[in-house]
N, C-alpha and C positions, 0 to 999 in steps of 0.2 A: 664663198658668193665667185658667182663664174667671174673669171680672171681672162683676159684684160676687158674691163666694160665701161664705156665712157656712154652717159645719158646726154641725148642733147637738152641744151636748155629752151623747150616750145612754148610758148604760152597757150595755153587751155582757154577758151574764152565759150563757157556753155553758161546757160543759164541754169538756176540755182532753181534747188528742189524748196519746199515749203521747210524754213532750218526751227530744228526742234529747240523749244525753249528749257531752258533751266527749271531745273524739280525744286522747287522749295526747298529750302536747307532743313534736315530733320525726316523729309521725308526717305529718304536711300537708307540702307542697312549701315553705311560709315556715318563718323561723329560729322555734326553741322560744318566742323572748323573745314575736314576736307572736302566735304562736299558742295560748300561754296568756292575752293578751289578750283572745279572739273572744268574744263572748257568743251569737253569732248568724251563721251559715251560710246560706243558700239555694243552692244550687249549679245546682237545677233538673235534674240528672244520672239524682235517682231518684224523681224524682215532685215535685210542690208541697209537699209538708212539707218543711219546713227540715231539712237534717243533723244541722245543731248548734241549740241555742235552751237560755235558760236560761230562759224562759219558755213560752208557748204556742209551739210551731210550728207549727199549722195557718195557710193562706193561707184568705182568706173571702174574700167576695163581695157586694154589696149590690147595689141599685136604684139608688143614690144616693150621695156622700158624706156624708149624712147617717148611714148606715151603720142605716140602719130593716131591718128581715127579712133578718140575714144569714146566708149557708148557706158551708159550708165547700165550698172549691175553687174551679172555675170556672164561671160560668154566665152566658149570653148568649153571642149571635155575636161577637167580635172577640178574644181572647184565646186563644190557644192553647201548652200545653205540646209541645214539641219534643224529640223523644227525639234528636234528632243536627242540626246545625246551629250549636251555640253556639260558643261561645270554647271552652270543652273538653267537650263530649258534647252533653248538652241543654239549653234556656235557653227564655223564656218571648218569644213573639211575639205583640205588640198588633198594632193594625188599626184605622182608623177610623169600622170598624161597632162599635167596643165603643163601651159606653154607660154601664156600672158602673163600680161602683167597688171595686176590688182592693186587700187588705191585710193586711198581720201586725200582730199586738198590742204595743206596747209594754212591758208590764211584766215586765221579767226579761230581754227581748232587747235593751233601748237602754239606758244605764246612764242614770239620773237619780237625784239630790238635790233633795227641795224645797227654796227660799229657806231661806234663816236659818241651812245649812251652810258647808262649804265651799268651796261648789263643786263640780262635775262636769265630766269630760270626757270625750271620745271619739272615733271615728272612725267614717263609713260608705263603704264600699266598695265598686264595681259595677262592670259593661261596659254599653256602650249599642255598638248597630250599627244605623245608617239615615243618609240621605241629610235633611237636615233639609228644606230645601228643595222636595224632590218629595214625600215620604214622608209629612210632618206633613200635619194638617187643613189648612186653608185659612184665613188669617185667626186663627187659634185657637191658642191658648196652650196648650202641654203641658209637663207637671210628670210627667216621670222617675220620680222619689220627692217627697213629702213628707211632712213629717212634726209631729203637730197633735193636738192633744186640741180645738181650737175650730176655727181658722178658717185660712186663709193667710196672713191679716196680725198674726194675734195669736197668737206663743206656735209660731212655726215654723219649719222648717227646711228647705228646698227647694231643687231646682234647678227650673230649666226653660227651654223655648226660647220667643222673644217674636214677637209674631203674623203676624211682616210681615216678607219676606224681603229682604235677606239675616238670617236669624234668628241672634238674641244667645244665647248662651247663660249661666245667672244662676246664682250663690249666694244667696239670698234667708236670711239669719239675722236673722229678727223674732223678737226677744221678746216680752211684753208689751205688747200695743197702747200700752198709758197710757204707757209707758214710751220706747219709740222714736215713738212720734205723737202726743204728749199733744193737740194741734191739730188735730188731725185729717184731716189735710191729705191732699189727693185724690194718689195715691199715683203717678200716672202723669204726675201734671202737678210735684211735689213738684221738686226739686232731688236729683241725683245724690248729693253729699256727706250728706244729712240721711239718705239711705236706707242701711241697713245688707245692701247689697249687693253682689256682685262681678259685672261684666258683662264676658264677655269676644265680644269685637266678630267675631273668627277663626275659632272652636273647630275641632279637627280631626277633627268627624264625619265619615262618608264610608262611604257604600253599599258594605259589601263589606270592612270594617275595624272589628274592635274597639279602641273608643275608653274607657282605663281615667277613670274617675273617682273621686276622692275626697275630702271631708268632714271635716275636722278640727274640732273646737271645744273651747277650754280658757275655765275659770275660768267656767261658767255657773254662776248663781248663787251669785257671791262676793260680793254684796252693792254691788261697787267696781266703777265705770268704765273694769276690764282682761279685758274678757270679749274673747276672740279668736276667728275661723274662719276658716280657709284652704281655697281649693280649689284642686286639683291635675289638671292633665289631661294622661294617657301618663304622669306621676312629675314631671308640670315644673309648679313654682308657677303659678297663671294669678289670683292673686290676694288680698288679706284683707280682713275687717271686723276691725278694731280699740277700740281703747279706749273699749269699749261695756259700758254696764250690762246684760249679758243676764239678763233676769230671764225666767224661765220657770214663771209660776202653773201649772202640769201639774197636773189631775186624771190621775192615772197611768192609771186604771181606763179611761177615754176617750181616753187617747190611741193612735194609732194610724199605721203603716208605709205610706202610698200607694204605690201601685206603678201607675206608666202611667195616670196623668190626662189623657186627651186627646192622649197619647202613640201613636204608630205606629211600631213597629219593633224591634227583638230587644234582650230585656234578659238576664245572665247573672252570673250568681256576685256576689249581694248577700251580704255581709259586715260586719260590726260589730264593732266594738273598745272593750274600754273605759276607752281614754287615746286621747289624740291621739298618733297616729303622727306619727315624725320627720320630715323633708321625704326622709332615708337612706332609711328604711323604705318610704317611700309609693313609691319610685324601684325598692326592691328587690324589693316584690310586682307591680309594672309589669315589672320584666324578666323576674321570674318566668313570669309569663303570657304574654310570649312567644312561649314555643316551644307552645304551647296544651298546657302538659299541665294535670292537674287539681291544682287549688290546696291542696286537703282529698286523703288519702288515699281509694278506692273501697272 
């Protein structure tokens, strides 16, 4: 991910599009218990608007991650909606020419409870297809997904590829900056054990192959050092951030789900759940996706 970077917390007051309704449990390819937990799904099979959304279903584009002058949809070169070629049906394709920020809004789409309550949980599931060593821009961090209201290192959830080959794939579960890094140490030089980060040195990404990525998080904003986040790749556990005070003091109206920051490759089937999926459920979702069938009813 580009460093340093600070995202301005700017409220975006835009009219909502028609919100997609939750499909009846059992209509999807996934078990009903998982379907009932879905809060958001963008399959990109029928366009850029989310198939299912508890909040605003529109994808927005802005000249930068500061989110100034946003417009609905794709703007500028470097991002394309493919009608075919996705894991199932359509997909988003990002290329090196993209210099804009594309995002969905958090309110209603991703679960959140402010500090002071019992805490909240959730899961983010999506698919990538790329060869990290040849497709990604050289010597640049790439974040296929980043969720924050302010900055990559301040109350953020992200996956990224490091900037040097061979690329390392990481999960960052970084709560409020003053909580996880009160001494303001340099991120790149601080000991790995101090970072709320999972690093996978030999991730399974490859050109022409869809890799399933799942982030689960539990006990966020519990007020206790018991928060946990897990990374799964192709249904298998890849690492855990645990025993952390995961305090996220978001202004929900400013929180967004960035897609493809510095990323080049394909992305498909972004789904968000209102609880932490179990290891067995993550594996089931991976297995369901192997045959190329849609995970939601068309």
